[in-house]
N, C-alpha and C positions, 0 to 999 in steps of 0.2 A: 628439244632440251630446254630445260628450266635455266634462267638467265638471272645473273645476279651482277650488279655494278659496283665499282670500288672506286672511289677519287683517291688520289694518290700524290705525295709530295711531290712528284716531278712535274705537275702541271698536267696531268693526262687523267683519263677515264678509263677504267679496263673492264672488259664484260668477259664475264665467265660462266661457262658450262659447269652447272653444278653437280650433274650427274658426271661428267668425265674428267671434272677438275680440273681444268683447262682454259687458258685465257685465250678466247676466240678472236678478240678484237681489241686493239688499244688505240683511243682519239685523243690527240694532242689538244690542250685547251691553251689559248693564248693568257690566261690570266689565272690567279689563285682562286680556287673553286671552294665552295663553302658548305655546299649542299648536292646532291644528286637524288634523282626520282626516275624510276623507270616506269613506262607504262605498257603494260601488257595488250592493252586494249588498242591505242593508237602506234605502238611498235616506237615510241619516240622517246628520248630521254632529255628529262628538263634539269638544267643547272641552275644553282644560286653562285653567286660570285662576288669578290670583293670590289669588283668595277660597278656594283649596283644593278646588273644585267640579270634577266632570266633569259636562258637561249636554250631552244630546243634543237636538239641535235637528231639526226637519222641516221643511223648506224649500217642502214643498209645499202648506203652509197659504196661505190667502189673504194674510194679514199678512208672513208669511216668518219671523216671530218668534215661531212658536209650540215651547215648550219641552216636548219630548216626555218626559223625565224630569231628574230629577238625581242622579247618582250620587255617595253620600257615604260617604268611608272615609277621605281623606288629611287632615292635619291642618295641613300647608303647603302651597304653591303648587306646582300640577302643570304643569311644563314641557313634557311630553310624553304624549301620547295617540296608540293606533295600534290600528287594527282589524285582526282576522284575516283571511287571505286566503281561509281556507276556511269559514269560518262567517259569516253575517250577524247573529249573535247576540254574538260574542266581541270583547273589546275589552281593551286593557291600559293602566294608565296609570302613570307614573311620578313622583315626588314629591320635594319638597325635605325630606320628612319620614323620607328614607332607603328608603322602600319601593315595591316595585311590586305592582300590584293586579290581578288578573284578574276580570275582569266577563263575567257570562253578563245581556246587557239585558232577557231576558225574567224576570229578578227582579232589578228595579234596586235593592231595599230591603238588600241585602247584596253583597259580593265574593265570588267564589268561592275567592279563593286570595290570601294575602299573601305576597312574596316577600321577605324582609328580609337581603338579603347583601351590602350596601352600608352603609359607615361614614360617609358623608357623603351630599349630595343626589344623587339620581338627576336625570339631565338628558336623556336618551334612552332609548327602549324602541323594540323591533323583533320582529318575530316571525322565527324561522328553523325552519320547517317545525313541528314538535310541541314546539319549546322556546321560550322568552323571552329575548331577548338584552337587557342594559341596563349604560349607561356611567353612572360618576357622577363626580363632584367629587373623589371618592377615587382617582382617576386608575386605576379598574379596569374591566374589563367583565367580567360575568357571564353565563354562559349557563344558564339555570334550566329544567328539566323542571316541566312543570306535570301535576296528578294529574287 
């Protein structure tokens, strides 16, 4: 089945089977979500939230609310998270603290790289091959290579 995720106003994430057009699972979240990203490779859901944390959820658990891990590195809201298209372990997050963080989920205690090229909130992040694309409230788009 093809999976799609949806963040809702009731502080939950819904998983949809897009072929059958049915909600297959709902995960209750204890904070206001700003972003969700599903990884077909790792089968994990990444969320960015107003409490400054990036959380990874494993929806395969019986309750569907199992927090796989919490990534701590931002100091303000996280409005954008995106998985790498090439690696099941790499994730990027953008924050109102003006930074973009590159994560390897095999070592969730620390981010791999901080990119601080924005002068205002980071609003969106994306992968472009081996580079990270970010857009911010400073009306700038940055393309950054990662190490």
